[in-house]
C-alpha positions as CSV (number, residue, x, y, z in Angstrom):
1,X,17.5,-21.9,27.4
2,X,16.9,-25.6,27.8
3,X,13.5,-27.2,26.9
4,X,12.2,-30.6,27.5
5,X,11.3,-32.0,24.1
6,X,8.8,-34.8,23.3
7,X,10.7,-37.8,21.9
8,X,7.8,-40.2,21.4
9,X,8.5,-40.5,17.6
10,X,4.9,-39.7,16.6
11,X,4.4,-37.9,13.3
12,X,1.1,-36.2,14.2
13,X,0.5,-33.3,16.5
14,X,-0.4,-29.6,16.7
15,X,1.2,-26.7,14.9
16,X,1.3,-23.4,16.9
17,X,2.5,-20.1,15.5
18,X,4.0,-17.6,17.8
19,X,5.6,-14.5,16.2
20,X,8.4,-15.7,13.9
21,X,8.4,-19.3,15.3
22,X,6.5,-22.4,14.2
23,X,6.2,-25.0,17.0
24,X,5.2,-28.6,16.4
25,X,3.8,-30.0,19.7
26,X,2.5,-33.3,21.0
27,X,0.3,-32.6,23.9
28,X,2.0,-29.9,25.9
29,X,5.5,-30.7,24.9
30,X,7.2,-29.3,21.7
31,X,8.8,-31.8,19.3
32,X,10.6,-29.2,17.2
33,X,10.6,-25.5,16.4
34,X,11.3,-23.8,13.1
35,X,12.2,-20.1,12.9
36,X,10.1,-18.7,10.1
37,X,13.0,-16.5,9.0
38,X,14.7,-19.6,7.7
39,X,11.8,-20.4,5.3
40,X,12.6,-19.4,1.7
41,X,9.4,-20.6,0.1
42,X,6.0,-21.9,1.1
43,X,3.8,-23.8,-1.4
44,X,0.5,-25.5,-1.0
45,X,-1.0,-28.7,-2.4
46,X,-4.4,-30.4,-2.0
47,X,-3.9,-31.3,1.7
48,X,-0.3,-30.3,2.4
49,X,2.0,-27.3,2.9
50,X,5.6,-27.5,1.9
51,X,8.2,-25.3,3.6
52,X,11.5,-24.9,1.7
53,X,14.5,-23.5,3.6
54,X,17.5,-21.4,2.7
55,X,20.6,-23.4,1.7
56,X,23.3,-23.5,4.3
57,X,26.7,-23.8,2.4
58,X,28.6,-24.1,5.7
59,X,26.9,-27.3,6.8
60,X,27.7,-30.8,5.4
61,X,24.1,-31.8,5.8
62,X,21.1,-29.4,6.0
63,X,17.3,-29.7,5.9
64,X,16.0,-28.4,2.6
65,X,12.2,-28.9,3.0
66,X,9.5,-30.2,5.3
67,X,5.9,-31.1,4.5
68,X,2.9,-30.8,6.7
69,X,-0.3,-32.7,6.0
70,X,-3.3,-30.6,6.9
71,X,-6.5,-32.6,7.4
72,X,-9.6,-31.1,5.9
73,X,-12.2,-29.5,8.1
74,X,-15.9,-28.9,7.9
75,X,-15.7,-25.2,8.5
76,X,-17.4,-23.2,5.8
77,X,-15.4,-20.6,3.9
78,X,-12.0,-21.4,5.7
79,X,-9.4,-23.4,3.8
80,X,-7.1,-24.8,6.5
81,X,-4.2,-25.3,4.0
82,X,-4.3,-21.6,2.9
83,X,-4.7,-20.5,6.5
84,X,-1.5,-22.5,7.5
85,X,0.4,-21.0,4.5
86,X,-0.7,-17.4,5.4
87,X,0.5,-18.0,9.0
88,X,3.9,-19.0,7.6
89,X,4.1,-16.0,5.3
């Protein structure tokens, strides 16, 4: 299936979780999608979440990790970093 992807080059947007898929969108257009089955480990920091991926021995070059900055919110009792990590897991 072909999708029109956003190619603006921005590094901020909205993360959406749908089943076993993480989608990073700018406006209404997706920039990239990550199948969560490819994530081997998810770790959290102060304001970021790091996703590490399974190593692909068949590829010459492969993506090993990606980090998402999660801005703090003013909501009481909800840690946005932990909520993001729980959606990944």
